[in-house]
PDB file of N, CA, C and O in Angstrom:
ATOM      1  N   MET A   1     124.547 117.692 117.969  1.00  0.00           N
ATOM      2  CA  MET A   1     125.191 116.405 117.882  1.00  0.00           C
ATOM      3  C   MET A   1     124.182 115.311 117.547  1.00  0.00           C
ATOM      4  O   MET A   1     124.436 114.463 116.691  1.00  0.00           O
ATOM      5  N   SER A   2     123.033 115.336 118.230  1.00  0.00           N
ATOM      6  CA  SER A   2     122.053 114.279 117.976  1.00  0.00           C
ATOM      7  C   SER A   2     121.523 114.339 116.547  1.00  0.00           C
ATOM      8  O   SER A   2     121.246 113.304 115.941  1.00  0.00           O
ATOM      9  N   ALA A   3     121.382 115.543 116.013  1.00  0.00           N
ATOM     10  CA  ALA A   3     120.910 115.672 114.630  1.00  0.00           C
ATOM     11  C   ALA A   3     121.919 115.068 113.653  1.00  0.00           C
ATOM     12  O   ALA A   3     121.527 114.427 112.678  1.00  0.00           O
ATOM     13  N   ALA A   4     123.197 115.265 113.903  1.00  0.00           N
ATOM     14  CA  ALA A   4     124.236 114.695 113.038  1.00  0.00           C
ATOM     15  C   ALA A   4     124.238 113.169 113.131  1.00  0.00           C
ATOM     16  O   ALA A   4     124.375 112.485 112.117  1.00  0.00           O
ATOM     17  N   VAL A   5     124.087 112.638 114.336  1.00  0.00           N
ATOM     18  CA  VAL A   5     124.030 111.183 114.523  1.00  0.00           C
ATOM     19  C   VAL A   5     122.833 110.614 113.779  1.00  0.00           C
ATOM     20  O   VAL A   5     122.945 109.608 113.078  1.00  0.00           O
ATOM     21  N   TYR A   6     121.681 111.269 113.939  1.00  0.00           N
ATOM     22  CA  TYR A   6     120.478 110.793 113.255  1.00  0.00           C
ATOM     23  C   TYR A   6     120.636 110.897 111.742  1.00  0.00           C
ATOM     24  O   TYR A   6     120.315 109.958 111.013  1.00  0.00           O
ATOM     25  N   PHE A   7     121.128 112.030 111.278  1.00  0.00           N
ATOM     26  CA  PHE A   7     121.261 112.239 109.833  1.00  0.00           C
ATOM     27  C   PHE A   7     122.174 111.194 109.213  1.00  0.00           C
ATOM     28  O   PHE A   7     121.827 110.587 108.200  1.00  0.00           O
ATOM     29  N   CYS A   8     123.329 110.982 109.811  1.00  0.00           N
ATOM     30  CA  CYS A   8     124.304 110.039 109.242  1.00  0.00           C
ATOM     31  C   CYS A   8     123.885 108.583 109.436  1.00  0.00           C
ATOM     32  O   CYS A   8     124.000 107.774 108.516  1.00  0.00           O
ATOM     33  N   GLY A   9     123.406 108.255 110.612  1.00  0.00           N
ATOM     34  CA  GLY A   9     123.137 106.857 110.924  1.00  0.00           C
ATOM     35  C   GLY A   9     121.770 106.364 110.529  1.00  0.00           C
ATOM     36  O   GLY A   9     121.610 105.181 110.228  1.00  0.00           O
ATOM     37  N   ALA A  10     120.781 107.227 110.520  1.00  0.00           N
ATOM     38  CA  ALA A  10     119.416 106.792 110.215  1.00  0.00           C
ATOM     39  C   ALA A  10     118.953 107.297 108.854  1.00  0.00           C
ATOM     40  O   ALA A  10     118.543 106.512 107.999  1.00  0.00           O
ATOM     41  N   PHE A  11     119.020 108.609 108.659  1.00  0.00           N
ATOM     42  CA  PHE A  11     118.503 109.172 107.411  1.00  0.00           C
ATOM     43  C   PHE A  11     119.309 108.725 106.196  1.00  0.00           C
ATOM     44  O   PHE A  11     118.742 108.253 105.211  1.00  0.00           O
ATOM     45  N   LEU A  12     120.630 108.874 106.265  1.00  0.00           N
ATOM     46  CA  LEU A  12     121.448 108.481 105.111  1.00  0.00           C
ATOM     47  C   LEU A  12     121.391 106.978 104.853  1.00  0.00           C
ATOM     48  O   LEU A  12     121.386 106.543 103.701  1.00  0.00           O
ATOM     49  N   THR A  13     121.348 106.196 105.912  1.00  0.00           N
ATOM     50  CA  THR A  13     121.223 104.751 105.741  1.00  0.00           C
ATOM     51  C   THR A  13     119.918 104.417 105.021  1.00  0.00           C
ATOM     52  O   THR A  13     119.895 103.574 104.125  1.00  0.00           O
ATOM     53  N   THR A  14     118.852 105.073 105.412  1.00  0.00           N
ATOM     54  CA  THR A  14     117.564 104.863 104.757  1.00  0.00           C
ATOM     55  C   THR A  14     117.631 105.266 103.294  1.00  0.00           C
ATOM     56  O   THR A  14     117.242 104.501 102.411  1.00  0.00           O
ATOM     57  N   ALA A  15     118.126 106.472 103.043  1.00  0.00           N
ATOM     58  CA  ALA A  15     118.135 107.008 101.683  1.00  0.00           C
ATOM     59  C   ALA A  15     119.098 106.272 100.760  1.00  0.00           C
ATOM     60  O   ALA A  15     118.788 106.053  99.589  1.00  0.00           O
ATOM     61  N   LEU A  16     120.256 105.892 101.276  1.00  0.00           N
ATOM     62  CA  LEU A  16     121.289 105.320 100.407  1.00  0.00           C
ATOM     63  C   LEU A  16     121.295 103.797 100.353  1.00  0.00           C
ATOM     64  O   LEU A  16     121.854 103.212  99.425  1.00  0.00           O
ATOM     65  N   ILE A  17     120.675 103.149 101.340  1.00  0.00           N
ATOM     66  CA  ILE A  17     120.741 101.685 101.369  1.00  0.00           C
ATOM     67  C   ILE A  17     119.343 101.061 101.342  1.00  0.00           C
ATOM     68  O   ILE A  17     119.025 100.305 100.423  1.00  0.00           O
ATOM     69  N   ASN A  18     118.501 101.369 102.343  1.00  0.00           N
ATOM     70  CA  ASN A  18     117.223 100.679 102.438  1.00  0.00           C
ATOM     71  C   ASN A  18     116.267 101.012 101.294  1.00  0.00           C
ATOM     72  O   ASN A  18     115.632 100.111 100.746  1.00  0.00           O
ATOM     73  N   VAL A  19     116.156 102.273 100.927  1.00  0.00           N
ATOM     74  CA  VAL A  19     115.252 102.631  99.835  1.00  0.00           C
ATOM     75  C   VAL A  19     115.693 101.991  98.518  1.00  0.00           C
ATOM     76  O   VAL A  19     114.854 101.412  97.827  1.00  0.00           O
ATOM     77  N   PRO A  20     116.977 102.070  98.139  1.00  0.00           N
ATOM     78  CA  PRO A  20     117.373 101.369  96.908  1.00  0.00           C
ATOM     79  C   PRO A  20     117.132  99.852  96.976  1.00  0.00           C
ATOM     80  O   PRO A  20     116.762  99.239  95.975  1.00  0.00           O
ATOM     81  N   MET A  21     117.342  99.251  98.153  1.00  0.00           N
ATOM     82  CA  MET A  21     117.052  97.819  98.281  1.00  0.00           C
ATOM     83  C   MET A  21     115.565  97.546  98.073  1.00  0.00           C
ATOM     84  O   MET A  21     115.200  96.579  97.406  1.00  0.00           O
ATOM     85  N   ASN A  22     114.706  98.396  98.640  1.00  0.00           N
ATOM     86  CA  ASN A  22     113.260  98.236  98.468  1.00  0.00           C
ATOM     87  C   ASN A  22     112.869  98.389  97.000  1.00  0.00           C
ATOM     88  O   ASN A  22     112.055  97.624  96.484  1.00  0.00           O
ATOM     89  N   GLU A  23     113.451  99.374  96.339  1.00  0.00           N
ATOM     90  CA  GLU A  23     113.143  99.600  94.925  1.00  0.00           C
ATOM     91  C   GLU A  23     113.614  98.434  94.064  1.00  0.00           C
ATOM     92  O   GLU A  23     112.925  98.047  93.120  1.00  0.00           O
ATOM     93  N   ALA A  24     114.779  97.869  94.377  1.00  0.00           N
ATOM     94  CA  ALA A  24     115.277  96.717  93.626  1.00  0.00           C
ATOM     95  C   ALA A  24     114.364  95.509  93.835  1.00  0.00           C
ATOM     96  O   ALA A  24     114.073  94.777  92.889  1.00  0.00           O
ATOM     97  N   LEU A  25     113.917  95.301  95.068  1.00  0.00           N
ATOM     98  CA  LEU A  25     113.011  94.186  95.334  1.00  0.00           C
ATOM     99  C   LEU A  25     111.691  94.363  94.589  1.00  0.00           C
ATOM    100  O   LEU A  25     111.116  93.392  94.098  1.00  0.00           O
ATOM    101  N   ALA A  26     111.218  95.593  94.508  1.00  0.00           N
ATOM    102  CA  ALA A  26     109.955  95.858  93.807  1.00  0.00           C
ATOM    103  C   ALA A  26     110.050  95.519  92.319  1.00  0.00           C
ATOM    104  O   ALA A  26     109.031  95.243  91.685  1.00  0.00           O
ATOM    105  N   GLN A  27     111.252  95.536  91.759  1.00  0.00           N
ATOM    106  CA  GLN A  27     111.442  95.235  90.344  1.00  0.00           C
ATOM    107  C   GLN A  27     111.516  93.734  90.054  1.00  0.00           C
ATOM    108  O   GLN A  27     111.448  93.318  88.897  1.00  0.00           O
ATOM    109  N   VAL A  28     111.655  92.927  91.106  1.00  0.00           N
ATOM    110  CA  VAL A  28     111.770  91.478  90.929  1.00  0.00           C
ATOM    111  C   VAL A  28     110.386  90.898  90.674  1.00  0.00           C
ATOM    112  O   VAL A  28     109.440  91.151  91.420  1.00  0.00           O
ATOM    113  N   ALA A  29     110.288  90.118  89.608  1.00  0.00           N
ATOM    114  CA  ALA A  29     109.023  89.442  89.320  1.00  0.00           C
ATOM    115  C   ALA A  29     108.814  88.346  90.365  1.00  0.00           C
ATOM    116  O   ALA A  29     109.740  87.616  90.719  1.00  0.00           O
ATOM    117  N   VAL A  30     107.595  88.251  90.841  1.00  0.00           N
ATOM    118  CA  VAL A  30     107.280  87.239  91.843  1.00  0.00           C
ATOM    119  C   VAL A  30     107.260  85.880  91.143  1.00  0.00           C
ATOM    120  O   VAL A  30     106.438  85.643  90.257  1.00  0.00           O
ATOM    121  N   PRO A  31     108.173  84.984  91.547  1.00  0.00           N
ATOM    122  CA  PRO A  31     108.230  83.677  90.884  1.00  0.00           C
ATOM    123  C   PRO A  31     107.097  82.767  91.354  1.00  0.00           C
ATOM    124  O   PRO A  31     106.606  82.892  92.476  1.00  0.00           O
ATOM    125  N   SER A  32     106.699  81.867  90.493  1.00  0.00           N
ATOM    126  CA  SER A  32     105.658  80.911  90.882  1.00  0.00           C
ATOM    127  C   SER A  32     106.256  79.755  91.683  1.00  0.00           C
ATOM    128  O   SER A  32     105.543  79.062  92.408  1.00  0.00           O
ATOM    129  N   ASP A  33     107.541  79.556  91.552  1.00  0.00           N
ATOM    130  CA  ASP A  33     108.247  78.506  92.289  1.00  0.00           C
ATOM    131  C   ASP A  33     108.506  78.972  93.715  1.00  0.00           C
ATOM    132  O   ASP A  33     109.177  79.981  93.928  1.00  0.00           O
ATOM    133  N   THR A  34     107.981  78.247  94.685  1.00  0.00           N
ATOM    134  CA  THR A  34     108.115  78.618  96.089  1.00  0.00           C
ATOM    135  C   THR A  34     109.560  78.670  96.542  1.00  0.00           C
ATOM    136  O   THR A  34     109.943  79.571  97.288  1.00  0.00           O
ATOM    137  N   GLU A  35     110.358  77.730  96.107  1.00  0.00           N
ATOM    138  CA  GLU A  35     111.763  77.689  96.532  1.00  0.00           C
ATOM    139  C   GLU A  35     112.533  78.897  95.999  1.00  0.00           C
ATOM    140  O   GLU A  35     113.371  79.456  96.707  1.00  0.00           O
ATOM    141  N   THR A  36     112.260  79.298  94.778  1.00  0.00           N
ATOM    142  CA  THR A  36     112.906  80.488  94.214  1.00  0.00           C
ATOM    143  C   THR A  36     112.467  81.731  94.974  1.00  0.00           C
ATOM    144  O   THR A  36     113.289  82.594  95.281  1.00  0.00           O
ATOM    145  N   ALA A  37     111.184  81.827  95.278  1.00  0.00           N
ATOM    146  CA  ALA A  37     110.675  82.969  96.048  1.00  0.00           C
ATOM    147  C   ALA A  37     111.319  83.015  97.426  1.00  0.00           C
ATOM    148  O   ALA A  37     111.672  84.089  97.912  1.00  0.00           O
ATOM    149  N   ARG A  38     111.472  81.866  98.051  1.00  0.00           N
ATOM    150  CA  ARG A  38     112.108  81.800  99.372  1.00  0.00           C
ATOM    151  C   ARG A  38     113.558  82.274  99.303  1.00  0.00           C
ATOM    152  O   ARG A  38     114.012  83.016 100.174  1.00  0.00           O
ATOM    153  N   ARG A  39     114.280  81.849  98.275  1.00  0.00           N
ATOM    154  CA  ARG A  39     115.680  82.244  98.118  1.00  0.00           C
ATOM    155  C   ARG A  39     115.801  83.760  97.895  1.00  0.00           C
ATOM    156  O   ARG A  39     116.667  84.414  98.475  1.00  0.00           O
ATOM    157  N   ILE A  40     114.929  84.298  97.054  1.00  0.00           N
ATOM    158  CA  ILE A  40     114.945  85.746  96.801  1.00  0.00           C
ATOM    159  C   ILE A  40     114.700  86.501  98.105  1.00  0.00           C
ATOM    160  O   ILE A  40     115.402  87.465  98.411  1.00  0.00           O
ATOM    161  N   TRP A  41     113.702  86.062  98.872  1.00  0.00           N
ATOM    162  CA  TRP A  41     113.386  86.738 100.133  1.00  0.00           C
ATOM    163  C   TRP A  41     114.532  86.624 101.135  1.00  0.00           C
ATOM    164  O   TRP A  41     114.873  87.603 101.799  1.00  0.00           O
ATOM    165  N   GLN A  42     115.121  85.447 101.246  1.00  0.00           N
ATOM    166  CA  GLN A  42     116.227  85.263 102.184  1.00  0.00           C
ATOM    167  C   GLN A  42     117.437  86.106 101.790  1.00  0.00           C
ATOM    168  O   GLN A  42     118.112  86.666 102.654  1.00  0.00           O
ATOM    169  N   ASP A  43     117.710  86.198 100.492  1.00  0.00           N
ATOM    170  CA  ASP A  43     118.824  87.026 100.031  1.00  0.00           C
ATOM    171  C   ASP A  43     118.586  88.503 100.325  1.00  0.00           C
ATOM    172  O   ASP A  43     119.527  89.254 100.584  1.00  0.00           O
ATOM    173  N   TYR A  44     117.328  88.910 100.282  1.00  0.00           N
ATOM    174  CA  TYR A  44     116.971  90.309 100.521  1.00  0.00           C
ATOM    175  C   TYR A  44     116.848  90.610 102.016  1.00  0.00           C
ATOM    176  O   TYR A  44     117.342  91.629 102.498  1.00  0.00           O
ATOM    177  N   SER A  45     116.193  89.721 102.727  1.00  0.00           N
ATOM    178  CA  SER A  45     115.787  89.993 104.104  1.00  0.00           C
ATOM    179  C   SER A  45     116.963  90.191 105.070  1.00  0.00           C
ATOM    180  O   SER A  45     116.956  91.134 105.862  1.00  0.00           O
ATOM    181  N   ALA A  46     117.951  89.328 105.015  1.00  0.00           N
ATOM    182  CA  ALA A  46     119.059  89.420 105.989  1.00  0.00           C
ATOM    183  C   ALA A  46     119.807  90.751 105.896  1.00  0.00           C
ATOM    184  O   ALA A  46     119.999  91.407 106.920  1.00  0.00           O
ATOM    185  N   PRO A  47     120.237  91.171 104.696  1.00  0.00           N
ATOM    186  CA  PRO A  47     120.918  92.479 104.631  1.00  0.00           C
ATOM    187  C   PRO A  47     119.989  93.637 105.000  1.00  0.00           C
ATOM    188  O   PRO A  47     120.422  94.590 105.648  1.00  0.00           O
ATOM    189  N   TRP A  48     118.721  93.566 104.597  1.00  0.00           N
ATOM    190  CA  TRP A  48     117.796  94.643 104.909  1.00  0.00           C
ATOM    191  C   TRP A  48     117.611  94.748 106.418  1.00  0.00           C
ATOM    192  O   TRP A  48     117.596  95.853 106.960  1.00  0.00           O
ATOM    193  N   GLN A  49     117.470  93.625 107.098  1.00  0.00           N
ATOM    194  CA  GLN A  49     117.308  93.643 108.551  1.00  0.00           C
ATOM    195  C   GLN A  49     118.555  94.183 109.245  1.00  0.00           C
ATOM    196  O   GLN A  49     118.454  94.895 110.244  1.00  0.00           O
ATOM    197  N   THR A  50     119.715  93.848 108.723  1.00  0.00           N
ATOM    198  CA  THR A  50     120.954  94.378 109.295  1.00  0.00           C
ATOM    199  C   THR A  50     120.957  95.893 109.221  1.00  0.00           C
ATOM    200  O   THR A  50     121.225  96.565 110.217  1.00  0.00           O
ATOM    201  N   TRP A  51     120.664  96.429 108.059  1.00  0.00           N
ATOM    202  CA  TRP A  51     120.661  97.890 107.896  1.00  0.00           C
ATOM    203  C   TRP A  51     119.518  98.535 108.672  1.00  0.00           C
ATOM    204  O   TRP A  51     119.659  99.658 109.155  1.00  0.00           O
ATOM    205  N   ASN A  52     118.396  97.845 108.799  1.00  0.00           N
ATOM    206  CA  ASN A  52     117.305  98.377 109.601  1.00  0.00           C
ATOM    207  C   ASN A  52     117.713  98.447 111.071  1.00  0.00           C
ATOM    208  O   ASN A  52     117.337  99.382 111.778  1.00  0.00           O
ATOM    209  N   THR A  53     118.477  97.465 111.527  1.00  0.00           N
ATOM    210  CA  THR A  53     118.987  97.488 112.900  1.00  0.00           C
ATOM    211  C   THR A  53     119.952  98.657 113.096  1.00  0.00           C
ATOM    212  O   THR A  53     119.924  99.321 114.132  1.00  0.00           O
ATOM    213  N   VAL A  54     120.797  98.906 112.110  1.00  0.00           N
ATOM    214  CA  VAL A  54     121.711 100.060 112.172  1.00  0.00           C
ATOM    215  C   VAL A  54     120.902 101.345 112.318  1.00  0.00           C
ATOM    216  O   VAL A  54     121.217 102.189 113.157  1.00  0.00           O
ATOM    217  N   ARG A  55     119.865 101.492 111.507  1.00  0.00           N
ATOM    218  CA  ARG A  55     119.020 102.697 111.591  1.00  0.00           C
ATOM    219  C   ARG A  55     118.382 102.822 112.962  1.00  0.00           C
ATOM    220  O   ARG A  55     118.328 103.913 113.529  1.00  0.00           O
ATOM    221  N   THR A  56     117.900 101.711 113.496  1.00  0.00           N
ATOM    222  CA  THR A  56     117.244 101.721 114.803  1.00  0.00           C
ATOM    223  C   THR A  56     118.216 102.125 115.905  1.00  0.00           C
ATOM    224  O   THR A  56     117.877 102.931 116.772  1.00  0.00           O
ATOM    225  N   VAL A  57     119.415 101.570 115.874  1.00  0.00           N
ATOM    226  CA  VAL A  57     120.418 101.889 116.890  1.00  0.00           C
ATOM    227  C   VAL A  57     120.783 103.369 116.830  1.00  0.00           C
ATOM    228  O   VAL A  57     120.816 104.041 117.861  1.00  0.00           O
ATOM    229  N   PHE A  58     121.054 103.880 115.635  1.00  0.00           N
ATOM    230  CA  PHE A  58     121.412 105.293 115.518  1.00  0.00           C
ATOM    231  C   PHE A  58     120.260 106.209 115.903  1.00  0.00           C
ATOM    232  O   PHE A  58     120.482 107.268 116.489  1.00  0.00           O
ATOM    233  N   SER A  59     119.034 105.815 115.581  1.00  0.00           N
ATOM    234  CA  SER A  59     117.878 106.607 116.003  1.00  0.00           C
ATOM    235  C   SER A  59     117.778 106.632 117.520  1.00  0.00           C
ATOM    236  O   SER A  59     117.481 107.672 118.107  1.00  0.00           O
ATOM    237  N   GLY A  60     118.023 105.494 118.155  1.00  0.00           N
ATOM    238  CA  GLY A  60     118.006 105.432 119.620  1.00  0.00           C
ATOM    239  C   GLY A  60     119.093 106.280 120.242  1.00  0.00           C
ATOM    240  O   GLY A  60     118.854 106.983 121.224  1.00  0.00           O
ATOM    241  N   ILE A  61     120.286 106.218 119.674  1.00  0.00           N
ATOM    242  CA  ILE A  61     121.382 107.050 120.181  1.00  0.00           C
ATOM    243  C   ILE A  61     121.031 108.530 120.040  1.00  0.00           C
ATOM    244  O   ILE A  61     121.268 109.318 120.956  1.00  0.00           O
ATOM    245  N   ALA A  62     120.470 108.901 118.898  1.00  0.00           N
ATOM    246  CA  ALA A  62     120.070 110.300 118.697  1.00  0.00           C
ATOM    247  C   ALA A  62     119.010 110.715 119.708  1.00  0.00           C
ATOM    248  O   ALA A  62     119.043 111.835 120.218  1.00  0.00           O
ATOM    249  N   LEU A  63     118.074 109.826 120.000  1.00  0.00           N
ATOM    250  CA  LEU A  63     117.041 110.129 120.993  1.00  0.00           C
ATOM    251  C   LEU A  63     117.653 110.336 122.377  1.00  0.00           C
ATOM    252  O   LEU A  63     117.295 111.277 123.084  1.00  0.00           O
ATOM    253  N   VAL A  64     118.571 109.458 122.757  1.00  0.00           N
ATOM    254  CA  VAL A  64     119.232 109.592 124.063  1.00  0.00           C
ATOM    255  C   VAL A  64     120.019 110.903 124.129  1.00  0.00           C
ATOM    256  O   VAL A  64     119.954 111.618 125.128  1.00  0.00           O
ATOM    257  N   LEU A  65     120.758 111.214 123.070  1.00  0.00           N
ATOM    258  CA  LEU A  65     121.517 112.475 123.046  1.00  0.00           C
ATOM    259  C   LEU A  65     120.602 113.687 123.153  1.00  0.00           C
ATOM    260  O   LEU A  65     120.934 114.660 123.830  1.00  0.00           O
ATOM    261  N   THR A  66     119.461 113.635 122.492  1.00  0.00           N
ATOM    262  CA  THR A  66     118.498 114.736 122.581  1.00  0.00           C
ATOM    263  C   THR A  66     117.973 114.869 124.005  1.00  0.00           C
ATOM    264  O   THR A  66     117.871 115.974 124.538  1.00  0.00           O
ATOM    265  N   GLY A  67     117.642 113.734 124.613  1.00  0.00           N
ATOM    266  CA  GLY A  67     117.175 113.768 126.002  1.00  0.00           C
ATOM    267  C   GLY A  67     118.226 114.321 126.948  1.00  0.00           C
ATOM    268  O   GLY A  67     117.913 115.102 127.847  1.00  0.00           O
ATOM    269  N   LEU A  68     119.480 113.913 126.743  1.00  0.00           N
ATOM    270  CA  LEU A  68     120.563 114.432 127.585  1.00  0.00           C
ATOM    271  C   LEU A  68     120.752 115.939 127.389  1.00  0.00           C
ATOM    272  O   LEU A  68     121.023 116.663 128.346  1.00  0.00           O
ATOM    273  N   ALA A  69     120.611 116.400 126.161  1.00  0.00           N
ATOM    274  CA  ALA A  69     120.735 117.833 125.895  1.00  0.00           C
ATOM    275  C   ALA A  69     119.617 118.615 126.578  1.00  0.00           C
ATOM    276  O   ALA A  69     119.859 119.682 127.144  1.00  0.00           O
ATOM    277  N   ILE A  70     118.400 118.091 126.528  1.00  0.00           N
ATOM    278  CA  ILE A  70     117.277 118.751 127.194  1.00  0.00           C
ATOM    279  C   ILE A  70     117.501 118.774 128.702  1.00  0.00           C
ATOM    280  O   ILE A  70     117.264 119.789 129.358  1.00  0.00           O
ATOM    281  N   LEU A  71     117.957 117.654 129.245  1.00  0.00           N
ATOM    282  CA  LEU A  71     118.249 117.580 130.679  1.00  0.00           C
ATOM    283  C   LEU A  71     119.327 118.591 131.061  1.00  0.00           C
ATOM    284  O   LEU A  71     119.215 119.269 132.083  1.00  0.00           O
ATOM    285  N   HIS A  72     120.354 118.690 130.249  1.00  0.00           N
ATOM    286  CA  HIS A  72     121.434 119.638 130.511  1.00  0.00           C
ATOM    287  C   HIS A  72     120.924 121.075 130.489  1.00  0.00           C
ATOM    288  O   HIS A  72     121.282 121.873 131.355  1.00  0.00           O
ATOM    289  N   LEU A  73     120.098 121.406 129.512  1.00  0.00           N
ATOM    290  CA  LEU A  73     119.526 122.751 129.438  1.00  0.00           C
ATOM    291  C   LEU A  73     118.633 123.038 130.649  1.00  0.00           C
ATOM    292  O   LEU A  73     118.644 124.143 131.192  1.00  0.00           O
ATOM    293  N   LYS A  74     117.880 122.054 131.053  1.00  0.00           N
ATOM    294  CA  LYS A  74     116.991 122.240 132.200  1.00  0.00           C
ATOM    295  C   LYS A  74     117.822 122.490 133.469  1.00  0.00           C
ATOM    296  O   LYS A  74     117.467 123.343 134.282  1.00  0.00           O
ATOM    297  N   GLN A  75     118.914 121.757 133.636  1.00  0.00           N
ATOM    298  CA  GLN A  75     119.743 121.910 134.818  1.00  0.00           C
ATOM    299  C   GLN A  75     120.461 123.268 134.805  1.00  0.00           C
ATOM    300  O   GLN A  75     120.684 123.861 135.860  1.00  0.00           O
ATOM    301  N   GLU A  76     120.814 123.750 133.636  1.00  0.00           N
ATOM    302  CA  GLU A  76     121.466 125.064 133.542  1.00  0.00           C
ATOM    303  C   GLU A  76     120.508 126.184 133.921  1.00  0.00           C
ATOM    304  O   GLU A  76     120.929 127.205 134.464  1.00  0.00           O
ATOM    305  N   ASN A  77     119.235 126.001 133.641  1.00  0.00           N
ATOM    306  CA  ASN A  77     118.241 127.045 133.882  1.00  0.00           C
ATOM    307  C   ASN A  77     117.621 126.977 135.274  1.00  0.00           C
ATOM    308  O   ASN A  77     116.739 127.776 135.589  1.00  0.00           O
ATOM    309  N   THR A  78     118.054 126.059 136.097  1.00  0.00           N
ATOM    310  CA  THR A  78     117.484 125.998 137.447  1.00  0.00           C
ATOM    311  C   THR A  78     118.453 126.547 138.468  1.00  0.00           C
ATOM    312  O   THR A  78     118.144 126.576 139.659  1.00  0.00           O
TER     313      THR A  78
END
């Protein structure tokens, strides 16, 4: 279960959303105008942080599920 949560919530989010966003940002020419650079960063940063938070939450859930599974196995073997 934890592997499925991690795969869907963290790995796929990274592969399908964050990596393409990073690649798109890398293609943007750095403007000399500070205000334009600020706008580009703000347009990029908020959605990227949202998806990064999604990845973090799902990774945490997967970690908790893994810990619970280990605890359950340990209790079964005692």
